[in-house]
N, CA, C and O atoms as a printed pandas DataFrame, in Angstrom:
     atom_number atom_name residue_name chain_id  residue_number  x_coord  y_coord  z_coord
0              1         N          MET        A               1    5.280   -0.242   15.957
1              2        CA          MET        A               1    5.895    0.367   14.804
2              3         C          MET        A               1    5.019    1.523   14.328
3              4         O          MET        A               1    3.793    1.413   14.322
4              5         N          LEU        A               2    5.643    2.624   13.931
5              6        CA          LEU        A               2    4.925    3.769   13.387
6              7         C          LEU        A               2    4.479    3.458   11.965
7              8         O          LEU        A               2    5.286    3.040   11.134
8              9         N          THR        A               3    3.210    3.658   11.686
9             10        CA          THR        A               3    2.666    3.405   10.354
10            11         C          THR        A               3    2.023    4.675    9.812
11            12         O          THR        A               3    1.628    5.559   10.573
12            13         N          HIS        A               4    1.925    4.753    8.509
13            14        CA          HIS        A               4    1.314    5.903    7.838
14            15         C          HIS        A               4   -0.193    5.904    8.063
15            16         O          HIS        A               4   -0.777    6.947    8.355
16            17         N          GLY        A               5   -0.816    4.755    7.930
17            18        CA          GLY        A               5   -2.255    4.646    8.143
18            19         C          GLY        A               5   -3.088    4.675    6.870
19            20         O          GLY        A               5   -4.199    4.147    6.845
20            21         N          ASP        A               6   -2.560    5.290    5.810
21            22        CA          ASP        A               6   -3.248    5.325    4.519
22            23         C          ASP        A               6   -2.191    5.297    3.423
23            24         O          ASP        A               6   -2.131    6.177    2.564
24            25         N          PHE        A               7   -1.366    4.267    3.480
25            26        CA          PHE        A               7   -0.197    4.128    2.614
26            27         C          PHE        A               7   -0.640    3.699    1.221
27            28         O          PHE        A               7   -0.712    2.507    0.920
28            29         N          CYS        A               8   -0.938    4.689    0.368
29            30        CA          CYS        A               8   -1.362    4.392   -0.997
30            31         C          CYS        A               8   -0.692    5.377   -1.953
31            32         O          CYS        A               8   -0.198    6.422   -1.529
32            33         N          LEU        A               9   -0.678    5.045   -3.221
33            34        CA          LEU        A               9    0.061    5.834   -4.206
34            35         C          LEU        A               9   -0.268    7.327   -4.196
35            36         O          LEU        A               9    0.659    8.133   -4.273
36            37         N          PRO        A              10   -1.538    7.740   -4.105
37            38        CA          PRO        A              10   -1.812    9.180   -4.120
38            39         C          PRO        A              10   -1.222    9.934   -2.927
39            40         O          PRO        A              10   -1.126   11.161   -2.963
40            41         N          ASN        A              11   -0.831    9.224   -1.878
41            42        CA          ASN        A              11   -0.277    9.876   -0.690
42            43         C          ASN        A              11    1.245    9.860   -0.647
43            44         O          ASN        A              11    1.837   10.280    0.347
44            45         N          LEU        A              12    1.879    9.387   -1.699
45            46        CA          LEU        A              12    3.337    9.304   -1.746
46            47         C          LEU        A              12    3.891   10.318   -2.735
47            48         O          LEU        A              12    3.350   10.487   -3.828
48            49         N          LEU        A              13    4.960   10.984   -2.356
49            50        CA          LEU        A              13    5.636   11.938   -3.226
50            51         C          LEU        A              13    6.976   11.340   -3.630
51            52         O          LEU        A              13    7.679   10.762   -2.801
52            53         N          THR        A              14    7.327   11.480   -4.906
53            54        CA          THR        A              14    8.602   10.970   -5.394
54            55         C          THR        A              14    9.268   12.004   -6.281
55            56         O          THR        A              14    8.643   12.973   -6.711
56            57         N          ASP        A              15   10.544   11.783   -6.548
57            58        CA          ASP        A              15   11.251   12.592   -7.537
58            59         C          ASP        A              15   11.364   11.831   -8.847
59            60         O          ASP        A              15   12.142   12.203   -9.725
60            61         N          GLY        A              16   10.586   10.767   -8.974
61            62        CA          GLY        A              16   10.609    9.923  -10.162
62            63         C          GLY        A              16   11.449    8.673   -9.985
63            64         O          GLY        A              16   11.332    7.723  -10.759
64            65         N          LYS        A              17   12.299    8.673   -8.963
65            66        CA          LYS        A              17   13.167    7.524   -8.719
66            67         C          LYS        A              17   13.089    7.014   -7.288
67            68         O          LYS        A              17   13.301    5.829   -7.030
68            69         N          ARG        A              18   12.785    7.915   -6.360
69            70        CA          ARG        A              18   12.762    7.498   -4.957
70            71         C          ARG        A              18   11.676    8.255   -4.193
71            72         O          ARG        A              18   11.223    9.318   -4.617
72            73         N          LEU        A              19   11.282    7.701   -3.088
73            74        CA          LEU        A              19   10.286    8.321   -2.217
74            75         C          LEU        A              19   10.900    9.553   -1.570
75            76         O          LEU        A              19   11.986    9.484   -0.995
76            77         N          THR        A              20   10.203   10.680   -1.665
77            78        CA          THR        A              20   10.718   11.920   -1.080
78            79         C          THR        A              20    9.818   12.478    0.012
79            80         O          THR        A              20   10.234   13.362    0.761
80            81         N          GLY        A              21    8.594   11.977    0.114
81            82        CA          GLY        A              21    7.702   12.479    1.146
82            83         C          GLY        A              21    6.359   11.776    1.135
83            84         O          GLY        A              21    6.057   10.980    0.246
84            85         N          MET        A              22    5.560   12.092    2.145
85            86        CA          MET        A              22    4.220   11.523    2.273
86            87         C          MET        A              22    3.269   12.628    2.708
87            88         O          MET        A              22    3.660   13.557    3.414
88            89         N          ILE        A              23    2.021   12.517    2.279
89            90        CA          ILE        A              23    0.981   13.443    2.709
90            91         C          ILE        A              23   -0.151   12.634    3.335
91            92         O          ILE        A              23   -0.126   11.403    3.322
92            93         N          ASP        A              24   -1.139   13.331    3.879
93            94        CA          ASP        A              24   -2.317   12.701    4.481
94            95         C          ASP        A              24   -1.910   11.743    5.593
95            96         O          ASP        A              24   -2.159   10.540    5.516
96            97         N          VAL        A              25   -1.283   12.291    6.623
97            98        CA          VAL        A              25   -0.800   11.458    7.725
98            99         C          VAL        A              25   -1.746   11.497    8.933
99           100         O          VAL        A              25   -1.327   11.265   10.067
100          101         N          GLY        A              26   -3.011   11.789    8.678
101          102        CA          GLY        A              26   -3.992   11.866    9.753
102          103         C          GLY        A              26   -4.219   10.560   10.488
103          104         O          GLY        A              26   -4.639   10.571   11.645
104          105         N          ASP        A              27   -3.948    9.431    9.838
105          106        CA          ASP        A              27   -4.117    8.127   10.480
106          107         C          ASP        A              27   -2.786    7.538   10.934
107          108         O          ASP        A              27   -2.712    6.355   11.264
108          109         N          CYS        A              28   -1.744    8.348   10.955
109          110        CA          CYS        A              28   -0.420    7.906   11.382
110          111         C          CYS        A              28   -0.474    7.490   12.861
111          112         O          CYS        A              28   -1.123    8.146   13.676
112          113         N          GLY        A              29    0.202    6.414   13.185
113          114        CA          GLY        A              29    0.226    5.971   14.572
114          115         C          GLY        A              29    0.927    4.639   14.724
115          116         O          GLY        A              29    1.546    4.137   13.786
116          117         N          ILE        A              30    0.828    4.083   15.893
117          118        CA          ILE        A              30    1.437    2.795   16.194
118          119         C          ILE        A              30    0.460    1.697   15.768
119          120         O          ILE        A              30   -0.685    1.659   16.219
120          121         N          ALA        A              31    0.927    0.814   14.898
121          122        CA          ALA        A              31    0.074   -0.273   14.391
122          123         C          ALA        A              31    0.953   -1.365   13.794
123          124         O          ALA        A              31    2.171   -1.217   13.695
124          125         N          ASP        A              32    0.332   -2.432   13.411
125          126        CA          ASP        A              32    1.003   -3.514   12.696
126          127         C          ASP        A              32    1.395   -2.991   11.316
127          128         O          ASP        A              32    0.551   -2.454   10.598
128          129         N          ARG        A              33    2.651   -3.140   10.941
129          130        CA          ARG        A              33    3.098   -2.629    9.641
130          131         C          ARG        A              33    2.362   -3.291    8.483
131          132         O          ARG        A              33    2.374   -2.779    7.363
132          133         N          TYR        A              34    1.732   -4.406    8.745
133          134        CA          TYR        A              34    0.984   -5.084    7.693
134          135         C          TYR        A              34   -0.203   -4.254    7.229
135          136         O          TYR        A              34   -0.677   -4.416    6.105
136          137         N          LYS        A              35   -0.688   -3.357    8.099
137          138        CA          LYS        A              35   -1.783   -2.472    7.673
138          139         C          LYS        A              35   -1.317   -1.623    6.495
139          140         O          LYS        A              35   -2.006   -1.547    5.477
140          141         N          ASP        A              36   -0.157   -0.987    6.622
141          142        CA          ASP        A              36    0.372   -0.180    5.525
142          143         C          ASP        A              36    0.679   -1.036    4.304
143          144         O          ASP        A              36    0.412   -0.626    3.174
144          145         N          LEU        A              37    1.236   -2.217    4.524
145          146        CA          LEU        A              37    1.548   -3.104    3.399
146          147         C          LEU        A              37    0.276   -3.504    2.649
147          148         O          LEU        A              37    0.265   -3.537    1.419
148          149         N          ALA        A              38   -0.786   -3.806    3.383
149          150        CA          ALA        A              38   -2.040   -4.211    2.746
150          151         C          ALA        A              38   -2.624   -3.069    1.916
151          152         O          ALA        A              38   -3.055   -3.281    0.783
152          153         N          LEU        A              39   -2.638   -1.857    2.478
153          154        CA          LEU        A              39   -3.193   -0.724    1.745
154          155         C          LEU        A              39   -2.302   -0.345    0.562
155          156         O          LEU        A              39   -2.804    0.046   -0.492
156          157         N          GLY        A              40   -1.001   -0.457    0.729
157          158        CA          GLY        A              40   -0.083   -0.204   -0.372
158          159         C          GLY        A              40   -0.245   -1.224   -1.488
159          160         O          GLY        A              40   -0.214   -0.876   -2.668
160          161         N          TRP        A              41   -0.419   -2.486   -1.107
161          162        CA          TRP        A              41   -0.619   -3.559   -2.091
162          163         C          TRP        A              41   -1.889   -3.304   -2.900
163          164         O          TRP        A              41   -1.891   -3.407   -4.127
164          165         N          ARG        A              42   -2.976   -2.968   -2.189
165          166        CA          ARG        A              42   -4.244   -2.708   -2.877
166          167         C          ARG        A              42   -4.117   -1.497   -3.812
167          168         O          ARG        A              42   -4.635   -1.512   -4.928
168          169         N          SER        A              43   -3.436   -0.468   -3.355
169          170        CA          SER        A              43   -3.256    0.712   -4.193
170          171         C          SER        A              43   -2.443    0.382   -5.445
171          172         O          SER        A              43   -2.790    0.815   -6.544
172          173         N          LEU        A              44   -1.378   -0.371   -5.282
173          174        CA          LEU        A              44   -0.600   -0.795   -6.455
174          175         C          LEU        A              44   -1.458   -1.608   -7.409
175          176         O          LEU        A              44   -1.411   -1.413   -8.623
176          177         N          LYS        A              45   -2.244   -2.522   -6.848
177          178        CA          LYS        A              45   -3.093   -3.389   -7.672
178          179         C          LYS        A              45   -4.115   -2.566   -8.460
179          180         O          LYS        A              45   -4.220   -2.698   -9.679
180          181         N          HIS        A              46   -4.858   -1.727   -7.760
181          182        CA          HIS        A              46   -5.933   -0.967   -8.414
182          183         C          HIS        A              46   -5.416    0.118   -9.346
183          184         O          HIS        A              46   -6.083    0.453  -10.325
184          185         N          ASN        A              47   -4.250    0.670   -9.067
185          186        CA          ASN        A              47   -3.705    1.720   -9.927
186          187         C          ASN        A              47   -2.965    1.170  -11.136
187          188         O          ASN        A              47   -2.532    1.943  -11.992
188          189         N          THR        A              48   -2.811   -0.146  -11.227
189          190        CA          THR        A              48   -2.074   -0.723  -12.363
190          191         C          THR        A              48   -2.847   -1.788  -13.126
191          192         O          THR        A              48   -2.424   -2.181  -14.214
192          193         N          ASP        A              49   -3.973   -2.272  -12.588
193          194        CA          ASP        A              49   -4.694   -3.370  -13.249
194          195         C          ASP        A              49   -5.894   -2.922  -14.074
195          196         O          ASP        A              49   -6.700   -3.752  -14.494
196          197         N          GLY        A              50   -6.019   -1.617  -14.310
197          198        CA          GLY        A              50   -7.132   -1.102  -15.098
198          199         C          GLY        A              50   -8.324   -0.684  -14.256
199          200         O          GLY        A              50   -9.275   -0.115  -14.791
200          201         N          HIS        A              51   -8.303   -0.945  -12.964
201          202        CA          HIS        A              51   -9.405   -0.586  -12.073
202          203         C          HIS        A              51   -9.745    0.903  -12.189
203          204         O          HIS        A              51  -10.916    1.282  -12.163
204          205         N          TYR        A              52   -8.719    1.735  -12.316
205          206        CA          TYR        A              52   -8.920    3.183  -12.440
206          207         C          TYR        A              52   -8.660    3.673  -13.860
207          208         O          TYR        A              52   -8.490    4.873  -14.077
208          209         N          GLY        A              53   -8.626    2.760  -14.829
209          210        CA          GLY        A              53   -8.508    3.158  -16.220
210          211         C          GLY        A              53   -7.231    2.752  -16.918
211          212         O          GLY        A              53   -7.272    2.318  -18.070
212          213         N          LEU        A              54   -6.090    2.881  -16.250
213          214        CA          LEU        A              54   -4.817    2.551  -16.887
214          215         C          LEU        A              54   -4.357    1.158  -16.505
215          216         O          LEU        A              54   -4.594    0.698  -15.388
216          217         N          PHE        A              55   -3.701    0.492  -17.436
217          218        CA          PHE        A              55   -3.227   -0.877  -17.217
218          219         C          PHE        A              55   -1.714   -0.912  -17.422
219          220         O          PHE        A              55   -1.208   -0.492  -18.462
220          221         N          TYR        A              56   -1.002   -1.416  -16.421
221          222        CA          TYR        A              56    0.453   -1.551  -16.484
222          223         C          TYR        A              56    0.799   -3.021  -16.253
223          224         O          TYR        A              56    0.947   -3.449  -15.108
224          225         N          PRO        A              57    0.928   -3.796  -17.331
225          226        CA          PRO        A              57    1.123   -5.243  -17.182
226          227         C          PRO        A              57    2.438   -5.643  -16.522
227          228         O          PRO        A              57    2.559   -6.769  -16.039
228          229         N          ASP        A              58    3.418   -4.756  -16.489
229          230        CA          ASP        A              58    4.713   -5.106  -15.903
230          231         C          ASP        A              58    4.784   -4.881  -14.392
231          232         O          ASP        A              58    5.794   -5.198  -13.765
232          233         N          VAL        A              59    3.724   -4.339  -13.811
233          234        CA          VAL        A              59    3.721   -4.074  -12.367
234          235         C          VAL        A              59    3.066   -5.242  -11.643
235          236         O          VAL        A              59    1.948   -5.644  -11.963
236          237         N          ASP        A              60    3.779   -5.777  -10.666
237          238        CA          ASP        A              60    3.261   -6.860   -9.827
238          239         C          ASP        A              60    3.164   -6.337   -8.397
239          240         O          ASP        A              60    4.193   -6.134   -7.754
240          241         N          PRO        A              61    1.953   -6.112   -7.881
241          242        CA          PRO        A              61    1.804   -5.600   -6.521
242          243         C          PRO        A              61    2.516   -6.447   -5.465
243          244         O          PRO        A              61    2.914   -5.929   -4.421
244          245         N          ASP        A              62    2.679   -7.742   -5.729
245          246        CA          ASP        A              62    3.371   -8.610   -4.778
246          247         C          ASP        A              62    4.841   -8.230   -4.616
247          248         O          ASP        A              62    5.484   -8.644   -3.652
248          249         N          ASP        A              63    5.379   -7.439   -5.561
249          250        CA          ASP        A              63    6.759   -6.964   -5.438
250          251         C          ASP        A              63    6.942   -6.111   -4.188
251          252         O          ASP        A              63    8.051   -6.021   -3.660
252          253         N          LEU        A              64    5.874   -5.487   -3.711
253          254        CA          LEU        A              64    5.961   -4.702   -2.486
254          255         C          LEU        A              64    6.424   -5.583   -1.330
255          256         O          LEU        A              64    7.307   -5.192   -0.568
256          257         N          PHE        A              65    5.841   -6.755   -1.196
257          258        CA          PHE        A              65    6.225   -7.665   -0.117
258          259         C          PHE        A              65    7.659   -8.160   -0.303
259          260         O          PHE        A              65    8.414   -8.262    0.663
260          261         N          ARG        A              66    8.023   -8.461   -1.524
261          262        CA          ARG        A              66    9.392   -8.906   -1.800
262          263         C          ARG        A              66   10.392   -7.799   -1.493
263          264         O          ARG        A              66   11.475   -8.064   -0.971
264          265         N          ALA        A              67   10.031   -6.554   -1.818
265          266        CA          ALA        A              67   10.943   -5.431   -1.597
266          267         C          ALA        A              67   11.239   -5.197   -0.122
267          268         O          ALA        A              67   12.347   -4.796    0.235
268          269         N          VAL        A              68   10.261   -5.444    0.730
269          270        CA          VAL        A              68   10.484   -5.241    2.166
270          271         C          VAL        A              68   10.865   -6.532    2.882
271          272         O          VAL        A              68   11.099   -6.530    4.091
272          273         N          GLY        A              69   10.927   -7.628    2.141
273          274        CA          GLY        A              69   11.383   -8.893    2.721
274          275         C          GLY        A              69   10.383   -9.564    3.638
275          276         O          GLY        A              69   10.758  -10.225    4.607
276          277         N          ILE        A              70    9.098   -9.390    3.326
277          278        CA          ILE        A              70    8.036  -10.007    4.137
278          279         C          ILE        A              70    7.219  -10.923    3.243
279          280         O          ILE        A              70    6.861  -10.555    2.124
280          281         N          LEU        A              71    6.927  -12.106    3.737
281          282        CA          LEU        A              71    6.074  -13.022    2.982
282          283         C          LEU        A              71    4.647  -12.488    2.941
283          284         O          LEU        A              71    4.133  -11.986    3.941
284          285         N          LYS        A              72    4.022  -12.600    1.794
285          286        CA          LYS        A              72    2.622  -12.179    1.655
286          287         C          LYS        A              72    1.749  -13.174    2.410
287          288         O          LYS        A              72    1.781  -14.375    2.142
288          289         N          ASP        A              73    0.984  -12.667    3.339
289          290        CA          ASP        A              73    0.085  -13.469    4.160
290          291         C          ASP        A              73   -1.343  -13.123    3.735
291          292         O          ASP        A              73   -1.866  -12.070    4.101
292          293         N          GLU        A              74   -1.967  -14.003    2.968
293          294        CA          GLU        A              74   -3.307  -13.734    2.420
294          295         C          GLU        A              74   -4.334  -13.450    3.515
295          296         O          GLU        A              74   -5.225  -12.622    3.326
296          297         N          GLU        A              75   -4.218  -14.123    4.645
297          298        CA          GLU        A              75   -5.178  -13.934    5.733
298          299         C          GLU        A              75   -5.050  -12.530    6.341
299          300         O          GLU        A              75   -6.055  -11.855    6.566
300          301         N          LYS        A              76   -3.816  -12.097    6.606
301          302        CA          LYS        A              76   -3.605  -10.750    7.144
302          303         C          LYS        A              76   -3.965   -9.690    6.108
303          304         O          LYS        A              76   -4.520   -8.645    6.449
304          305         N          LEU        A              77   -3.653   -9.957    4.865
305          306        CA          LEU        A              77   -3.989   -9.027    3.796
306          307         C          LEU        A              77   -5.502   -8.805    3.761
307          308         O          LEU        A              77   -5.969   -7.666    3.745
308          309         N          ARG        A              78   -6.246   -9.882    3.749
309          310        CA          ARG        A              78   -7.715   -9.792    3.735
310          311         C          ARG        A              78   -8.234   -9.055    4.975
311          312         O          ARG        A              78   -9.127   -8.215    4.868
312          313         N          TYR        A              79   -7.680   -9.367    6.144
313          314        CA          TYR        A              79   -8.102   -8.735    7.393
314          315         C          TYR        A              79   -7.957   -7.212    7.322
315          316         O          TYR        A              79   -8.905   -6.478    7.600
316          317         N          TYR        A              80   -6.766   -6.747    6.950
317          318        CA          TYR        A              80   -6.529   -5.304    6.940
318          319         C          TYR        A              80   -7.291   -4.592    5.826
319          320         O          TYR        A              80   -7.671   -3.433    5.992
320          321         N          LEU        A              81   -7.520   -5.248    4.713
321          322        CA          LEU        A              81   -8.318   -4.639    3.652
322          323         C          LEU        A              81   -9.779   -4.519    4.081
323          324         O          LEU        A              81  -10.424   -3.504    3.815
324          325         N          LEU        A              82  -10.297   -5.544    4.739
325          326        CA          LEU        A              82  -11.672   -5.473    5.246
326          327         C          LEU        A              82  -11.799   -4.450    6.361
327          328         O          LEU        A              82  -12.784   -3.714    6.421
328          329         N          LEU        A              83  -10.800   -4.396    7.255
329          330        CA          LEU        A              83  -10.806   -3.424    8.330
330          331         C          LEU        A              83  -10.824   -1.998    7.785
331          332         O          LEU        A              83  -11.513   -1.130    8.321
332          333         N          ASP        A              84  -10.068   -1.764    6.722
333          334        CA          ASP        A              84  -10.029   -0.426    6.132
334          335         C          ASP        A              84  -11.391   -0.011    5.584
335          336         O          ASP        A              84  -11.719    1.175    5.589
336          337         N          GLU        A              85  -12.179   -0.958    5.117
337          338        CA          GLU        A              85  -13.513   -0.644    4.585
338          339         C          GLU        A              85  -14.448   -0.139    5.675
339          340         O          GLU        A              85  -15.439    0.523    5.367
340          341         N          LEU        A              86  -14.160   -0.432    6.939
341          342        CA          LEU        A              86  -15.016    0.017    8.034
342          343         C          LEU        A              86  -14.819    1.496    8.348
343          344         O          LEU        A              86  -15.675    2.121    8.973
344          345         N          PHE        A              87  -13.702    2.049    7.919
345          346        CA          PHE        A              87  -13.381    3.447    8.255
346          347         C          PHE        A              87  -13.640    4.322    7.111
347          348         O          PHE        A              87  -13.430    5.532    7.200
């Protein structure tokens, strides 16, 4: 499956309602889609839980998994988040 490679909020473009584009596709390639899901989950978490200053209590990063119809796998999530730290 084709993945973005750095699927996080700063790399997504929207019109306020829907995704309209992506930037920073240097790590785009064939990979497990869980890599993008893990990085997207972390980005949602850190951009809404006060990690970067702002707190959005109504945002649940786990909604990402529900939206794409995939069960959250804590082991795979941890694996891909740790793997990303190596790069």
